[in-house]
Structures are given as C-alpha cells and as structure tokens.
N, C-alpha and C positions, 0 to 999 in steps of 0.2 A: 106263566114260566111252565116249559113242558119237564117232565121228571120221570128218567128210565128207573124204577125204585130200583132194581137189580144193579144196573149199572152207576147209576147216580149216589146209591145208600147204602148198599151192602159193602163191607170195608174200609168205611169211609171213617178217619178219624175222627173222633169226638174230644171237642174243647169244651172247659170249662167257664165261667163269667169271667176267671183271671186268667185265662191262656194257659191252663193246665189240661196237659192231655189226660184223658179219661178211657181210652180202648177205641176200640173199631165195633162199628155195628156187627153184630150176629147173626141177627135175624130183623124181620119186620112184621109184628102182631096185626092183624087187619080185623075190625068186626064186619059183619055180614047180617042183613036182616032184609029179608025179600021185598020188602016195599021201598028199598033206597039202596043207593050206590054203595059196594063195597066202600070202607074208610079205613084207613092207617090210624092205629090208636097208640100204638109203641114201639120202639125202637129197643133189639134184646141184645145182651152181651152177656158171653158164657162161653166155655169150652163145649156144655154139651151143647148148647146152640150150633155152633159152629161144628160139632161129628157130626150132625144131622143133614149138612150139606156134602158131607164126603161119599165117595163110594161105598157102596151098600160093604164089600169086604173090609174095607175098611174103619166103619162105623162102628161097630161093637167095641174095638179095641178102644178106638179113640173115645166112645162114650165113656169107658171104666176108666179109662185115664183121666178124663174131664172129672169127673165125679169123685176120683181117690185123690186128687192134688188139689178139687176145690176147698175154700174156706165154707161155702154156702152149700156142701155136698152136692154140688151140680146143679143148684137152682140158679136159673138164671136170671139176670139184672136186668130190671124192664125200665125203661124210661119214658113218659108220657108223650107225645109230639106236642102238645102245648110247650114244654119247656124249649123247643127246637124255636132259636133267636133266628140264624142263617145257614141256609143252605150253599155249599158250595163244595171247593176241593175240600174242606174239613166243613163239619156239622159242629156250631156254636150252640151252646146250650145256657140257660139260666138254670145253673147249678153251682154248687160249690163241691168241687171233687173230692177236696178232704174231707168230706161228712157224707160223700155216696158211696153206696154199698157195692159200687164198681171200682173205686179209687179202694176199697178194703182188699179187694180180690188182686188188685196189684200189687198192695202192700206185701199182703202174703208170699206171691210169690215174689219176691224182690228178698223177701227175708228169709224164705224155704227153700227156695230154687237157686235163683241166682247166686246168691251171698256163698253158696256151696263149689259154684264152679271159679274152679284155679284161675288169679288173675282179673277176677271180676270186682 
C-alpha cells in the first residue's frame, strides 16, 4: 500500500476503539538512524504542533495561544504508530479515548471555551 504522509495522514480524523473521535493528526514524528531508513514512530496532536505548520508571520501568535489555552501547557500528545489499527479516510486506533490525554484536551476545550459560546 502506497501512503503519502502529508496527503493521507496529516489532518486525518483519529477514532478510538469504540468509534469515538479523538482529534486530528497535527504532526508526524519520525526517527532516523544513519544505517536504516527513516521510520514513523508517533502521530502527534496539539495546538503547538499545528501552529508549527502555519506561515511564519502567524506562527508566534498561534503558538502563544495554543500554549495559553492548552490543559497540557502546549505539550503535544503523542500516539505510538503501533496503536494504529486501520488507515483510511479515518485512522482507527486501539486506544480508549476517554482515558487518553488527547481526549482530556478536547474535554478542556469543551468545558472552558465551547460552553461559553452563546447558543452552544
């Protein structure tokens, strides 16, 4: 199976073992050793990771905002690639979203931001 990392993985919806959404892939972590081919080790989620992908003139403000609004002080959440069950239009994981730090971030955003929006 051919896989274009940028096209097929970045911004793809992550789904836990119960079909619950866990966010989207914001970054890809690879390891590299001189004697071996590069290897994907983790998928990364988080506002700081997403901010790194923005144009340079927007990156600083987005990074500050992500750190300020994050329950993890901007630290990204990493998911080992060994947890991937299926790749497709969505990435299905062998994880329980309710116990994941990624889900904790989504709960924090819901509780501290979304609930304050009128009509939400």
